[in-house]
PQR file of N, CA, C, O and H, with PARSE charges and radii, in Angstrom:
ATOM      1  N   MET A   1      -7.686   3.831   4.599 -0.4000 1.5000
ATOM      2  CA  MET A   1      -6.671   2.883   4.693 -0.0000 2.0000
ATOM      3  C   MET A   1      -6.250   2.454   6.051  0.5500 1.7000
ATOM      4  O   MET A   1      -6.060   3.299   6.926 -0.5500 1.4000
ATOM      5  N   GLN A   2      -6.094   1.180   6.273 -0.4000 1.5000
ATOM      6  CA  GLN A   2      -5.641   0.673   7.544 -0.0000 2.0000
ATOM      7  C   GLN A   2      -4.052   0.568   7.649  0.5500 1.7000
ATOM      8  O   GLN A   2      -3.417  -0.481   7.539 -0.5500 1.4000
ATOM      9  H   GLN A   2      -6.249   0.494   5.563  0.4000 1.0000
ATOM     10  N   THR A   3      -3.533   1.804   7.877 -0.4000 1.5000
ATOM     11  CA  THR A   3      -2.121   2.003   7.873 -0.0000 2.0000
ATOM     12  C   THR A   3      -1.282   1.152   8.703  0.5500 1.7000
ATOM     13  O   THR A   3      -0.287   0.544   8.308 -0.5500 1.4000
ATOM     14  H   THR A   3      -4.049   2.656   7.967  0.4000 1.0000
ATOM     15  N   ASN A   4      -1.824   1.154  10.046 -0.4000 1.5000
ATOM     16  CA  ASN A   4      -1.192   0.278  10.969 -0.0000 2.0000
ATOM     17  C   ASN A   4      -1.073  -1.174  10.665  0.5500 1.7000
ATOM     18  O   ASN A   4      -0.055  -1.792  10.978 -0.5500 1.4000
ATOM     19  H   ASN A   4      -2.633   1.647  10.366  0.4000 1.0000
ATOM     20  N   LEU A   5      -2.154  -1.778  10.020 -0.4000 1.5000
ATOM     21  CA  LEU A   5      -2.210  -3.107   9.571 -0.0000 2.0000
ATOM     22  C   LEU A   5      -1.221  -3.399   8.489  0.5500 1.7000
ATOM     23  O   LEU A   5      -0.494  -4.392   8.485 -0.5500 1.4000
ATOM     24  H   LEU A   5      -2.980  -1.276   9.765  0.4000 1.0000
ATOM     25  N   PHE A   6      -1.241  -2.427   7.529 -0.4000 1.5000
ATOM     26  CA  PHE A   6      -0.422  -2.489   6.356 -0.0000 2.0000
ATOM     27  C   PHE A   6       1.125  -2.655   6.803  0.5500 1.7000
ATOM     28  O   PHE A   6       1.846  -3.579   6.426 -0.5500 1.4000
ATOM     29  H   PHE A   6      -1.831  -1.620   7.533  0.4000 1.0000
ATOM     30  N   LEU A   7       1.519  -1.591   7.682 -0.4000 1.5000
ATOM     31  CA  LEU A   7       2.893  -1.402   8.127 -0.0000 2.0000
ATOM     32  C   LEU A   7       3.263  -2.768   9.001  0.5500 1.7000
ATOM     33  O   LEU A   7       4.344  -3.346   8.891 -0.5500 1.4000
ATOM     34  H   LEU A   7       0.934  -0.841   7.987  0.4000 1.0000
ATOM     35  N   GLY A   8       2.311  -3.141   9.785 -0.4000 1.5000
ATOM     36  CA  GLY A   8       2.656  -4.573  10.565 -0.0000 2.0000
ATOM     37  C   GLY A   8       2.846  -5.735   9.513  0.5500 1.7000
ATOM     38  O   GLY A   8       3.774  -6.528   9.669 -0.5500 1.4000
ATOM     39  H   GLY A   8       1.433  -2.671   9.874  0.4000 1.0000
ATOM     40  N   GLN A   9       2.065  -5.836   8.548 -0.4000 1.5000
ATOM     41  CA  GLN A   9       2.290  -6.878   7.552 -0.0000 2.0000
ATOM     42  C   GLN A   9       3.557  -6.732   6.918  0.5500 1.7000
ATOM     43  O   GLN A   9       4.339  -7.676   6.806 -0.5500 1.4000
ATOM     44  H   GLN A   9       1.310  -5.191   8.421  0.4000 1.0000
ATOM     45  N   LEU A  10       3.812  -5.466   6.457 -0.4000 1.5000
ATOM     46  CA  LEU A  10       5.115  -5.229   5.696 -0.0000 2.0000
ATOM     47  C   LEU A  10       6.251  -5.633   6.659  0.5500 1.7000
ATOM     48  O   LEU A  10       7.195  -6.302   6.239 -0.5500 1.4000
ATOM     49  H   LEU A  10       3.177  -4.698   6.548  0.4000 1.0000
ATOM     50  N   LYS A  11       6.174  -5.244   7.922 -0.4000 1.5000
ATOM     51  CA  LYS A  11       7.295  -5.548   8.812 -0.0000 2.0000
ATOM     52  C   LYS A  11       7.449  -7.153   9.050  0.5500 1.7000
ATOM     53  O   LYS A  11       8.543  -7.711   9.128 -0.5500 1.4000
ATOM     54  H   LYS A  11       5.407  -4.701   8.264  0.4000 1.0000
ATOM     55  N   ALA A  12       6.209  -7.800   9.151 -0.4000 1.5000
ATOM     56  CA  ALA A  12       6.157  -9.130   9.398 -0.0000 2.0000
ATOM     57  C   ALA A  12       6.853 -10.018   8.201  0.5500 1.7000
ATOM     58  O   ALA A  12       7.343 -11.134   8.375 -0.5500 1.4000
ATOM     59  H   ALA A  12       5.320  -7.346   9.088  0.4000 1.0000
ATOM     60  N   LYS A  13       6.809  -9.396   7.107 -0.4000 1.5000
ATOM     61  CA  LYS A  13       7.480  -9.862   5.831 -0.0000 2.0000
ATOM     62  C   LYS A  13       8.877  -9.626   5.771  0.5500 1.7000
ATOM     63  O   LYS A  13       9.536 -10.055   4.825 -0.5500 1.4000
ATOM     64  H   LYS A  13       6.411  -8.490   6.966  0.4000 1.0000
ATOM     65  N   GLY A  14       9.458  -8.888   6.831 -0.4000 1.5000
ATOM     66  CA  GLY A  14      10.816  -8.449   6.943 -0.0000 2.0000
ATOM     67  C   GLY A  14      11.238  -7.341   5.841  0.5500 1.7000
ATOM     68  O   GLY A  14      12.384  -7.169   5.427 -0.5500 1.4000
ATOM     69  H   GLY A  14       8.922  -8.540   7.600  0.4000 1.0000
ATOM     70  N   LYS A  15      10.160  -6.674   5.477 -0.4000 1.5000
ATOM     71  CA  LYS A  15      10.328  -5.613   4.401 -0.0000 2.0000
ATOM     72  C   LYS A  15      10.115  -4.146   5.116  0.5500 1.7000
ATOM     73  O   LYS A  15       9.711  -4.021   6.272 -0.5500 1.4000
ATOM     74  H   LYS A  15       9.228  -6.814   5.814  0.4000 1.0000
ATOM     75  N   ASN A  16      10.409  -3.194   4.350 -0.4000 1.5000
ATOM     76  CA  ASN A  16      10.192  -1.781   4.833 -0.0000 2.0000
ATOM     77  C   ASN A  16       9.618  -0.912   3.788  0.5500 1.7000
ATOM     78  O   ASN A  16       9.462  -1.386   2.663 -0.5500 1.4000
ATOM     79  H   ASN A  16      10.737  -3.296   3.411  0.4000 1.0000
ATOM     80  N   VAL A  17       9.292   0.295   4.038 -0.4000 1.5000
ATOM     81  CA  VAL A  17       8.700   1.234   3.157 -0.0000 2.0000
ATOM     82  C   VAL A  17       9.593   1.453   1.970  0.5500 1.7000
ATOM     83  O   VAL A  17       9.070   1.533   0.859 -0.5500 1.4000
ATOM     84  H   VAL A  17       9.419   0.680   4.952  0.4000 1.0000
ATOM     85  N   GLY A  18      10.789   1.549   2.095 -0.4000 1.5000
ATOM     86  CA  GLY A  18      11.849   1.580   1.008 -0.0000 2.0000
ATOM     87  C   GLY A  18      11.617   0.501   0.093  0.5500 1.7000
ATOM     88  O   GLY A  18      11.608   0.718  -1.119 -0.5500 1.4000
ATOM     89  H   GLY A  18      11.214   1.484   2.998  0.4000 1.0000
ATOM     90  N   TRP A  19      11.433  -0.610   0.554 -0.4000 1.5000
ATOM     91  CA  TRP A  19      11.387  -1.832  -0.447 -0.0000 2.0000
ATOM     92  C   TRP A  19       9.989  -1.762  -1.171  0.5500 1.7000
ATOM     93  O   TRP A  19       9.925  -2.080  -2.359 -0.5500 1.4000
ATOM     94  H   TRP A  19      11.440  -0.787   1.538  0.4000 1.0000
ATOM     95  N   ILE A  20       8.963  -1.387  -0.543 -0.4000 1.5000
ATOM     96  CA  ILE A  20       7.672  -1.375  -1.315 -0.0000 2.0000
ATOM     97  C   ILE A  20       7.676  -0.263  -2.389  0.5500 1.7000
ATOM     98  O   ILE A  20       7.139  -0.367  -3.492 -0.5500 1.4000
ATOM     99  H   ILE A  20       9.015  -1.129   0.422  0.4000 1.0000
ATOM    100  N   VAL A  21       8.326   0.775  -1.943 -0.4000 1.5000
ATOM    101  CA  VAL A  21       8.422   1.887  -2.946 -0.0000 2.0000
ATOM    102  C   VAL A  21       9.166   1.490  -4.214  0.5500 1.7000
ATOM    103  O   VAL A  21       8.783   1.728  -5.359 -0.5500 1.4000
ATOM    104  H   VAL A  21       8.762   0.859  -1.047  0.4000 1.0000
ATOM    105  N   SER A  22      10.398   0.785  -3.822 -0.4000 1.5000
ATOM    106  CA  SER A  22      11.142   0.254  -4.916 -0.0000 2.0000
ATOM    107  C   SER A  22      10.411  -0.858  -5.844  0.5500 1.7000
ATOM    108  O   SER A  22      10.582  -0.901  -7.063 -0.5500 1.4000
ATOM    109  H   SER A  22      10.709   0.591  -2.892  0.4000 1.0000
ATOM    110  N   GLU A  23       9.650  -1.674  -5.188 -0.4000 1.5000
ATOM    111  CA  GLU A  23       8.964  -2.649  -5.987 -0.0000 2.0000
ATOM    112  C   GLU A  23       7.879  -1.918  -6.821  0.5500 1.7000
ATOM    113  O   GLU A  23       7.582  -2.316  -7.948 -0.5500 1.4000
ATOM    114  H   GLU A  23       9.511  -1.639  -4.199  0.4000 1.0000
ATOM    115  N   MET A  24       7.329  -0.905  -6.277 -0.4000 1.5000
ATOM    116  CA  MET A  24       6.363  -0.243  -7.172 -0.0000 2.0000
ATOM    117  C   MET A  24       6.985   0.501  -8.273  0.5500 1.7000
ATOM    118  O   MET A  24       6.388   0.562  -9.348 -0.5500 1.4000
ATOM    119  H   MET A  24       7.570  -0.582  -5.362  0.4000 1.0000
ATOM    120  N   ASN A  25       8.143   1.083  -8.114 -0.4000 1.5000
ATOM    121  CA  ASN A  25       8.870   1.751  -9.131 -0.0000 2.0000
ATOM    122  C   ASN A  25       9.310   0.682 -10.209  0.5500 1.7000
ATOM    123  O   ASN A  25       9.255   0.932 -11.414 -0.5500 1.4000
ATOM    124  H   ASN A  25       8.628   1.034  -7.241  0.4000 1.0000
ATOM    125  N   LYS A  26       9.724  -0.458  -9.728 -0.4000 1.5000
ATOM    126  CA  LYS A  26      10.085  -1.566 -10.788 -0.0000 2.0000
ATOM    127  C   LYS A  26       9.006  -1.892 -11.653  0.5500 1.7000
ATOM    128  O   LYS A  26       9.170  -2.143 -12.847 -0.5500 1.4000
ATOM    129  H   LYS A  26       9.769  -0.660  -8.750  0.4000 1.0000
ATOM    130  N   SER A  27       7.809  -1.894 -11.028 -0.4000 1.5000
ATOM    131  CA  SER A  27       6.501  -2.338 -11.845 -0.0000 2.0000
ATOM    132  C   SER A  27       6.106  -1.182 -12.705  0.5500 1.7000
ATOM    133  O   SER A  27       5.137  -1.326 -13.450 -0.5500 1.4000
ATOM    134  H   SER A  27       7.675  -1.690 -10.058  0.4000 1.0000
ATOM    135  N   GLY A  28       6.713  -0.125 -12.681 -0.4000 1.5000
ATOM    136  CA  GLY A  28       6.203   1.003 -13.575 -0.0000 2.0000
ATOM    137  C   GLY A  28       5.352   2.032 -12.890  0.5500 1.7000
ATOM    138  O   GLY A  28       4.931   3.035 -13.465 -0.5500 1.4000
ATOM    139  H   GLY A  28       7.501  -0.008 -12.076  0.4000 1.0000
ATOM    140  N   VAL A  29       5.123   1.738 -11.651 -0.4000 1.5000
ATOM    141  CA  VAL A  29       4.282   2.842 -10.927 -0.0000 2.0000
ATOM    142  C   VAL A  29       5.396   3.641 -10.162  0.5500 1.7000
ATOM    143  O   VAL A  29       6.085   3.218  -9.234 -0.5500 1.4000
ATOM    144  H   VAL A  29       5.465   0.922 -11.184  0.4000 1.0000
ATOM    145  N   LYS A  30       5.433   4.923 -10.759 -0.4000 1.5000
ATOM    146  CA  LYS A  30       6.588   5.796 -10.177 -0.0000 2.0000
ATOM    147  C   LYS A  30       5.976   6.520  -8.964  0.5500 1.7000
ATOM    148  O   LYS A  30       4.938   7.164  -9.120 -0.5500 1.4000
ATOM    149  H   LYS A  30       4.873   5.267 -11.513  0.4000 1.0000
ATOM    150  N   ILE A  31       6.545   6.445  -7.822 -0.4000 1.5000
ATOM    151  CA  ILE A  31       6.159   7.084  -6.709 -0.0000 2.0000
ATOM    152  C   ILE A  31       7.401   7.389  -5.866  0.5500 1.7000
ATOM    153  O   ILE A  31       8.313   6.562  -5.846 -0.5500 1.4000
ATOM    154  H   ILE A  31       7.388   5.921  -7.695  0.4000 1.0000
ATOM    155  N   SER A  32       7.491   8.538  -5.163 -0.4000 1.5000
ATOM    156  CA  SER A  32       8.675   8.856  -4.364 -0.0000 2.0000
ATOM    157  C   SER A  32       8.251   8.323  -3.040  0.5500 1.7000
ATOM    158  O   SER A  32       7.099   7.991  -2.761 -0.5500 1.4000
ATOM    159  H   SER A  32       6.751   9.210  -5.179  0.4000 1.0000
ATOM    160  N   TYR A  33       9.423   8.265  -2.140 -0.4000 1.5000
ATOM    161  CA  TYR A  33       9.324   7.757  -0.716 -0.0000 2.0000
ATOM    162  C   TYR A  33       8.445   8.807  -0.117  0.5500 1.7000
ATOM    163  O   TYR A  33       7.435   8.411   0.466 -0.5500 1.4000
ATOM    164  H   TYR A  33      10.359   8.535  -2.366  0.4000 1.0000
ATOM    165  N   SER A  34       8.684  10.082  -0.179 -0.4000 1.5000
ATOM    166  CA  SER A  34       7.910  11.189   0.607 -0.0000 2.0000
ATOM    167  C   SER A  34       6.464  11.131   0.238  0.5500 1.7000
ATOM    168  O   SER A  34       5.604  11.301   1.102 -0.5500 1.4000
ATOM    169  H   SER A  34       9.504  10.403  -0.653  0.4000 1.0000
ATOM    170  N   THR A  35       6.104  10.854  -1.236 -0.4000 1.5000
ATOM    171  CA  THR A  35       4.656  10.817  -1.609 -0.0000 2.0000
ATOM    172  C   THR A  35       4.003   9.587  -0.959  0.5500 1.7000
ATOM    173  O   THR A  35       2.854   9.648  -0.522 -0.5500 1.4000
ATOM    174  H   THR A  35       6.803  10.715  -1.939  0.4000 1.0000
ATOM    175  N   PHE A  36       4.756   8.454  -0.897 -0.4000 1.5000
ATOM    176  CA  PHE A  36       4.237   7.232  -0.329 -0.0000 2.0000
ATOM    177  C   PHE A  36       3.829   7.460   1.105  0.5500 1.7000
ATOM    178  O   PHE A  36       2.777   7.015   1.563 -0.5500 1.4000
ATOM    179  H   PHE A  36       5.689   8.405  -1.251  0.4000 1.0000
ATOM    180  N   TYR A  37       4.691   8.163   1.792 -0.4000 1.5000
ATOM    181  CA  TYR A  37       4.379   8.442   3.246 -0.0000 2.0000
ATOM    182  C   TYR A  37       3.230   9.312   3.443  0.5500 1.7000
ATOM    183  O   TYR A  37       2.398   9.125   4.330 -0.5500 1.4000
ATOM    184  H   TYR A  37       5.546   8.524   1.419  0.4000 1.0000
ATOM    185  N   LYS A  38       3.195  10.304   2.567 -0.4000 1.5000
ATOM    186  CA  LYS A  38       2.007  11.222   2.688 -0.0000 2.0000
ATOM    187  C   LYS A  38       0.751  10.540   2.394  0.5500 1.7000
ATOM    188  O   LYS A  38      -0.256  10.943   2.976 -0.5500 1.4000
ATOM    189  H   LYS A  38       3.872  10.456   1.846  0.4000 1.0000
ATOM    190  N   LYS A  39       0.660   9.516   1.535 -0.4000 1.5000
ATOM    191  CA  LYS A  39      -0.471   8.694   1.341 -0.0000 2.0000
ATOM    192  C   LYS A  39      -0.724   7.725   2.480  0.5500 1.7000
ATOM    193  O   LYS A  39      -1.881   7.382   2.724 -0.5500 1.4000
ATOM    194  H   LYS A  39       1.478   9.188   1.063  0.4000 1.0000
ATOM    195  N   LEU A  40       0.233   7.294   3.147 -0.4000 1.5000
ATOM    196  CA  LEU A  40       0.151   6.445   4.335 -0.0000 2.0000
ATOM    197  C   LEU A  40      -0.528   7.289   5.431  0.5500 1.7000
ATOM    198  O   LEU A  40      -1.414   6.804   6.135 -0.5500 1.4000
ATOM    199  H   LEU A  40       1.173   7.573   2.949  0.4000 1.0000
ATOM    200  N   LYS A  41      -0.115   8.518   5.561 -0.4000 1.5000
ATOM    201  CA  LYS A  41      -0.723   9.311   6.638 -0.0000 2.0000
ATOM    202  C   LYS A  41      -2.045  10.074   6.247  0.5500 1.7000
ATOM    203  O   LYS A  41      -2.596  10.852   7.025 -0.5500 1.4000
ATOM    204  H   LYS A  41       0.605   8.912   4.989  0.4000 1.0000
ATOM    205  N   GLY A  42      -2.484   9.811   5.060 -0.4000 1.5000
ATOM    206  CA  GLY A  42      -3.886  10.224   4.696 -0.0000 2.0000
ATOM    207  C   GLY A  42      -3.960  11.491   4.130  0.5500 1.7000
ATOM    208  O   GLY A  42      -5.058  12.024   3.978 -0.5500 1.4000
ATOM    209  H   GLY A  42      -2.036   9.179   4.428  0.4000 1.0000
ATOM    210  N   SER A  43      -2.780  12.117   3.751 -0.4000 1.5000
ATOM    211  CA  SER A  43      -2.776  13.498   3.036 -0.0000 2.0000
ATOM    212  C   SER A  43      -3.416  13.426   1.747  0.5500 1.7000
ATOM    213  O   SER A  43      -4.045  14.386   1.302 -0.5500 1.4000
ATOM    214  H   SER A  43      -1.888  11.684   3.874  0.4000 1.0000
ATOM    215  N   SER A  44      -3.276  12.218   1.053 -0.4000 1.5000
ATOM    216  CA  SER A  44      -4.059  11.941  -0.252 -0.0000 2.0000
ATOM    217  C   SER A  44      -4.136  10.451  -0.234  0.5500 1.7000
ATOM    218  O   SER A  44      -3.581   9.759   0.619 -0.5500 1.4000
ATOM    219  H   SER A  44      -2.766  11.438   1.414  0.4000 1.0000
ATOM    220  N   GLU A  45      -4.904   9.964  -1.290 -0.4000 1.5000
ATOM    221  CA  GLU A  45      -5.162   8.437  -1.290 -0.0000 2.0000
ATOM    222  C   GLU A  45      -4.248   7.776  -2.427  0.5500 1.7000
ATOM    223  O   GLU A  45      -3.683   8.376  -3.341 -0.5500 1.4000
ATOM    224  H   GLU A  45      -5.355  10.526  -1.984  0.4000 1.0000
ATOM    225  N   PHE A  46      -4.235   6.570  -2.193 -0.4000 1.5000
ATOM    226  CA  PHE A  46      -3.544   5.713  -3.300 -0.0000 2.0000
ATOM    227  C   PHE A  46      -4.440   5.658  -4.454  0.5500 1.7000
ATOM    228  O   PHE A  46      -5.646   5.549  -4.233 -0.5500 1.4000
ATOM    229  H   PHE A  46      -4.694   6.082  -1.450  0.4000 1.0000
ATOM    230  N   ASN A  47      -4.033   5.715  -5.595 -0.4000 1.5000
ATOM    231  CA  ASN A  47      -4.832   5.484  -6.841 -0.0000 2.0000
ATOM    232  C   ASN A  47      -4.904   3.923  -7.284  0.5500 1.7000
ATOM    233  O   ASN A  47      -4.196   3.071  -6.749 -0.5500 1.4000
ATOM    234  H   ASN A  47      -3.053   5.803  -5.775  0.4000 1.0000
ATOM    235  N   ALA A  48      -5.706   3.677  -8.174 -0.4000 1.5000
ATOM    236  CA  ALA A  48      -5.753   2.274  -8.587 -0.0000 2.0000
ATOM    237  C   ALA A  48      -4.468   1.586  -9.071  0.5500 1.7000
ATOM    238  O   ALA A  48      -4.162   0.503  -8.570 -0.5500 1.4000
ATOM    239  H   ALA A  48      -6.282   4.369  -8.609  0.4000 1.0000
ATOM    240  N   PRO A  49      -3.772   2.095  -9.924 -0.5600 1.5000
ATOM    241  CA  PRO A  49      -2.481   1.495 -10.305  0.2800 2.0000
ATOM    242  C   PRO A  49      -1.546   1.279  -9.039  0.5500 1.7000
ATOM    243  O   PRO A  49      -0.927   0.231  -8.855 -0.5500 1.4000
ATOM    244  N   GLU A  50      -1.507   2.305  -8.237 -0.4000 1.5000
ATOM    245  CA  GLU A  50      -0.645   2.234  -6.983 -0.0000 2.0000
ATOM    246  C   GLU A  50      -1.015   0.985  -6.053  0.5500 1.7000
ATOM    247  O   GLU A  50      -0.200   0.191  -5.582 -0.5500 1.4000
ATOM    248  H   GLU A  50      -2.011   3.156  -8.387  0.4000 1.0000
ATOM    249  N   ILE A  51      -2.361   0.967  -5.885 -0.4000 1.5000
ATOM    250  CA  ILE A  51      -2.882  -0.199  -5.014 -0.0000 2.0000
ATOM    251  C   ILE A  51      -2.686  -1.500  -5.820  0.5500 1.7000
ATOM    252  O   ILE A  51      -2.307  -2.475  -5.171 -0.5500 1.4000
ATOM    253  H   ILE A  51      -3.023   1.612  -6.267  0.4000 1.0000
ATOM    254  N   LYS A  52      -2.878  -1.640  -7.059 -0.4000 1.5000
ATOM    255  CA  LYS A  52      -2.618  -2.938  -7.675 -0.0000 2.0000
ATOM    256  C   LYS A  52      -1.168  -3.337  -7.480  0.5500 1.7000
ATOM    257  O   LYS A  52      -0.885  -4.485  -7.138 -0.5500 1.4000
ATOM    258  H   LYS A  52      -3.186  -0.848  -7.586  0.4000 1.0000
ATOM    259  N   SER A  53      -0.194  -2.361  -7.704 -0.4000 1.5000
ATOM    260  CA  SER A  53       1.178  -2.496  -7.586 -0.0000 2.0000
ATOM    261  C   SER A  53       1.456  -3.015  -6.085  0.5500 1.7000
ATOM    262  O   SER A  53       2.230  -3.960  -5.931 -0.5500 1.4000
ATOM    263  H   SER A  53      -0.424  -1.429  -7.982  0.4000 1.0000
ATOM    264  N   ILE A  54       0.899  -2.474  -5.100 -0.4000 1.5000
ATOM    265  CA  ILE A  54       1.198  -2.827  -3.712 -0.0000 2.0000
ATOM    266  C   ILE A  54       0.571  -4.314  -3.485  0.5500 1.7000
ATOM    267  O   ILE A  54       1.194  -5.191  -2.887 -0.5500 1.4000
ATOM    268  H   ILE A  54       0.270  -1.707  -5.226  0.4000 1.0000
ATOM    269  N   VAL A  55      -0.522  -4.469  -3.941 -0.4000 1.5000
ATOM    270  CA  VAL A  55      -1.147  -5.835  -3.832 -0.0000 2.0000
ATOM    271  C   VAL A  55      -0.377  -6.940  -4.461  0.5500 1.7000
ATOM    272  O   VAL A  55      -0.295  -8.040  -3.914 -0.5500 1.4000
ATOM    273  H   VAL A  55      -1.029  -3.756  -4.427  0.4000 1.0000
ATOM    274  N   LYS A  56       0.193  -6.671  -5.606 -0.4000 1.5000
ATOM    275  CA  LYS A  56       1.166  -7.605  -6.270 -0.0000 2.0000
ATOM    276  C   LYS A  56       2.408  -7.867  -5.507  0.5500 1.7000
ATOM    277  O   LYS A  56       2.862  -8.998  -5.331 -0.5500 1.4000
ATOM    278  H   LYS A  56       0.127  -5.778  -6.051  0.4000 1.0000
ATOM    279  N   ALA A  57       2.939  -6.773  -5.063 -0.4000 1.5000
ATOM    280  CA  ALA A  57       4.278  -6.830  -4.277 -0.0000 2.0000
ATOM    281  C   ALA A  57       4.078  -7.594  -2.941  0.5500 1.7000
ATOM    282  O   ALA A  57       4.908  -8.404  -2.526 -0.5500 1.4000
ATOM    283  H   ALA A  57       2.571  -5.854  -5.207  0.4000 1.0000
ATOM    284  N   MET A  58       2.939  -7.290  -2.300 -0.4000 1.5000
ATOM    285  CA  MET A  58       2.663  -7.973  -1.064 -0.0000 2.0000
ATOM    286  C   MET A  58       1.951  -9.278  -1.066  0.5500 1.7000
ATOM    287  O   MET A  58       1.723  -9.914  -0.037 -0.5500 1.4000
ATOM    288  H   MET A  58       2.266  -6.633  -2.637  0.4000 1.0000
ATOM    289  N   ASP A  59       1.567  -9.697  -2.408 -0.4000 1.5000
ATOM    290  CA  ASP A  59       0.855 -10.939  -2.579 -0.0000 2.0000
ATOM    291  C   ASP A  59      -0.366 -10.952  -1.780  0.5500 1.7000
ATOM    292  O   ASP A  59      -0.625 -11.959  -1.121 -0.5500 1.4000
ATOM    293  H   ASP A  59       1.751  -9.180  -3.244  0.4000 1.0000
ATOM    294  N   TYR A  60      -1.180  -9.893  -1.768 -0.4000 1.5000
ATOM    295  CA  TYR A  60      -2.543  -9.906  -1.131 -0.0000 2.0000
ATOM    296  C   TYR A  60      -3.532 -10.559  -1.771  0.5500 1.7000
ATOM    297  O   TYR A  60      -3.541 -10.607  -3.001 -0.5500 1.4000
ATOM    298  H   TYR A  60      -0.969  -9.076  -2.304  0.4000 1.0000
ATOM    299  N   SER A  61      -4.497 -11.149  -1.011 -0.4000 1.5000
ATOM    300  CA  SER A  61      -5.736 -11.737  -1.620 -0.0000 2.0000
ATOM    301  C   SER A  61      -6.682 -10.508  -1.891  0.5500 1.7000
ATOM    302  O   SER A  61      -6.366  -9.384  -1.501 -0.5500 1.4000
ATOM    303  H   SER A  61      -4.489 -11.109  -0.012  0.4000 1.0000
ATOM    304  N   LYS A  62      -7.778 -10.740  -2.527 -0.4000 1.5000
ATOM    305  CA  LYS A  62      -8.763  -9.784  -2.786 -0.0000 2.0000
ATOM    306  C   LYS A  62      -9.285  -9.225  -1.506  0.5500 1.7000
ATOM    307  O   LYS A  62      -9.415  -8.013  -1.336 -0.5500 1.4000
ATOM    308  H   LYS A  62      -8.035 -11.654  -2.843  0.4000 1.0000
ATOM    309  N   ASP A  63      -9.602 -10.177  -0.552 -0.4000 1.5000
ATOM    310  CA  ASP A  63     -10.187  -9.714   0.775 -0.0000 2.0000
ATOM    311  C   ASP A  63      -9.096  -8.935   1.501  0.5500 1.7000
ATOM    312  O   ASP A  63      -9.473  -7.938   2.117 -0.5500 1.4000
ATOM    313  H   ASP A  63      -9.497 -11.161  -0.690  0.4000 1.0000
ATOM    314  N   GLU A  64      -7.891  -9.222   1.518 -0.4000 1.5000
ATOM    315  CA  GLU A  64      -6.845  -8.518   2.163 -0.0000 2.0000
ATOM    316  C   GLU A  64      -6.638  -7.170   1.595  0.5500 1.7000
ATOM    317  O   GLU A  64      -6.279  -6.268   2.352 -0.5500 1.4000
ATOM    318  H   GLU A  64      -7.585 -10.032   1.017  0.4000 1.0000
ATOM    319  N   MET A  65      -6.833  -6.938   0.307 -0.4000 1.5000
ATOM    320  CA  MET A  65      -6.789  -5.673  -0.417 -0.0000 2.0000
ATOM    321  C   MET A  65      -7.956  -4.801   0.085  0.5500 1.7000
ATOM    322  O   MET A  65      -7.752  -3.660   0.500 -0.5500 1.4000
ATOM    323  H   MET A  65      -7.125  -7.671  -0.308  0.4000 1.0000
ATOM    324  N   TYR A  66      -9.163  -5.347   0.042 -0.4000 1.5000
ATOM    325  CA  TYR A  66     -10.296  -4.561   0.570 -0.0000 2.0000
ATOM    326  C   TYR A  66     -10.203  -4.128   1.971  0.5500 1.7000
ATOM    327  O   TYR A  66     -10.615  -3.022   2.321 -0.5500 1.4000
ATOM    328  H   TYR A  66      -9.328  -6.274  -0.294  0.4000 1.0000
ATOM    329  N   ASN A  67      -9.653  -5.005   2.811 -0.4000 1.5000
ATOM    330  CA  ASN A  67      -9.575  -4.848   4.244 -0.0000 2.0000
ATOM    331  C   ASN A  67      -8.701  -3.620   4.522  0.5500 1.7000
ATOM    332  O   ASN A  67      -9.028  -2.735   5.314 -0.5500 1.4000
ATOM    333  H   ASN A  67      -9.319  -5.903   2.527  0.4000 1.0000
ATOM    334  N   ILE A  68      -7.430  -3.632   3.725 -0.4000 1.5000
ATOM    335  CA  ILE A  68      -6.431  -2.696   3.969 -0.0000 2.0000
ATOM    336  C   ILE A  68      -6.826  -1.296   3.372  0.5500 1.7000
ATOM    337  O   ILE A  68      -6.788  -0.268   4.049 -0.5500 1.4000
ATOM    338  H   ILE A  68      -7.165  -4.350   3.082  0.4000 1.0000
ATOM    339  N   PHE A  69      -7.173  -1.332   2.169 -0.4000 1.5000
ATOM    340  CA  PHE A  69      -7.315  -0.123   1.317 -0.0000 2.0000
ATOM    341  C   PHE A  69      -8.689   0.632   1.316  0.5500 1.7000
ATOM    342  O   PHE A  69      -8.772   1.813   0.980 -0.5500 1.4000
ATOM    343  H   PHE A  69      -7.204  -2.167   1.620  0.4000 1.0000
ATOM    344  N   PHE A  70      -9.732  -0.102   1.701 -0.4000 1.5000
ATOM    345  CA  PHE A  70     -11.077   0.399   1.535 -0.0000 2.0000
ATOM    346  C   PHE A  70     -11.769   0.499   2.875  0.5500 1.7000
ATOM    347  O   PHE A  70     -11.771  -0.509   3.581 -0.5500 1.4000
ATOM    348  H   PHE A  70      -9.664  -1.062   1.973  0.4000 1.0000
ATOM    349  N   GLU A  71     -12.313   1.520   3.271 -0.4000 1.5000
ATOM    350  CA  GLU A  71     -13.181   1.548   4.478 -0.0000 2.0000
ATOM    351  C   GLU A  71     -14.493   0.915   4.199  0.5500 1.7000
ATOM    352  O   GLU A  71     -14.984   0.947   3.070 -0.5500 1.4000
ATOM    353  H   GLU A  71     -12.311   2.339   2.697  0.4000 1.0000
ATOM    354  N   GLU A  72     -15.089   0.320   5.242 -0.4000 1.5000
ATOM    355  CA  GLU A  72     -16.439  -0.258   5.143 -0.0000 2.0000
ATOM    356  C   GLU A  72     -17.356   0.726   4.853  0.5500 1.7000
ATOM    357  O   GLU A  72     -17.341   1.809   5.438 -0.5500 1.4000
ATOM    358  H   GLU A  72     -14.690   0.293   6.158  0.4000 1.0000
ATOM    359  N   LEU A  73     -18.151   0.441   4.002 -0.4000 1.5000
ATOM    360  CA  LEU A  73     -19.269   1.420   3.621 -0.0000 2.0000
ATOM    361  C   LEU A  73     -20.366   1.457   4.605  0.5500 1.7000
ATOM    362  O   LEU A  73     -20.812   0.396   5.042 -0.5500 1.4000
ATOM    363  H   LEU A  73     -18.164  -0.439   3.527  0.4000 1.0000
ATOM    364  N   VAL A  74     -20.842   2.607   4.994 -0.4000 1.5000
ATOM    365  CA  VAL A  74     -21.924   2.627   5.988 -0.0000 2.0000
ATOM    366  C   VAL A  74     -23.103   3.288   5.143  0.5500 1.7000
ATOM    367  O   VAL A  74     -22.984   4.257   4.394 -0.5500 1.4000
ATOM    368  H   VAL A  74     -20.480   3.469   4.639  0.4000 1.0000
ATOM    369  N   SER A  75     -24.295   2.551   5.419 -0.4000 1.5000
ATOM    370  CA  SER A  75     -25.482   2.998   4.751 -0.0000 2.0000
ATOM    371  C   SER A  75     -26.569   3.509   5.721  0.5500 1.7000
ATOM    372  O   SER A  75     -27.642   3.924   5.282 -0.5500 1.4000
ATOM    373  H   SER A  75     -24.392   1.763   6.028  0.4000 1.0000
TER
END
């Protein structure tokens, strides 16, 4: 995950981590503030429903989603 890019975009929208966690919970994806931060730091990964919820809240395009959440594959 491109954590710095994500946090920069969140800040550019005038939002913070508390807001995104609240939006995720409103959409039915239950996650705590501390769990979200652990995932940002790479202790674990965001699952598909969590990513979909973040993409919706942040109004990301498909390309933005791939750029932020998925590392480039190396073959």
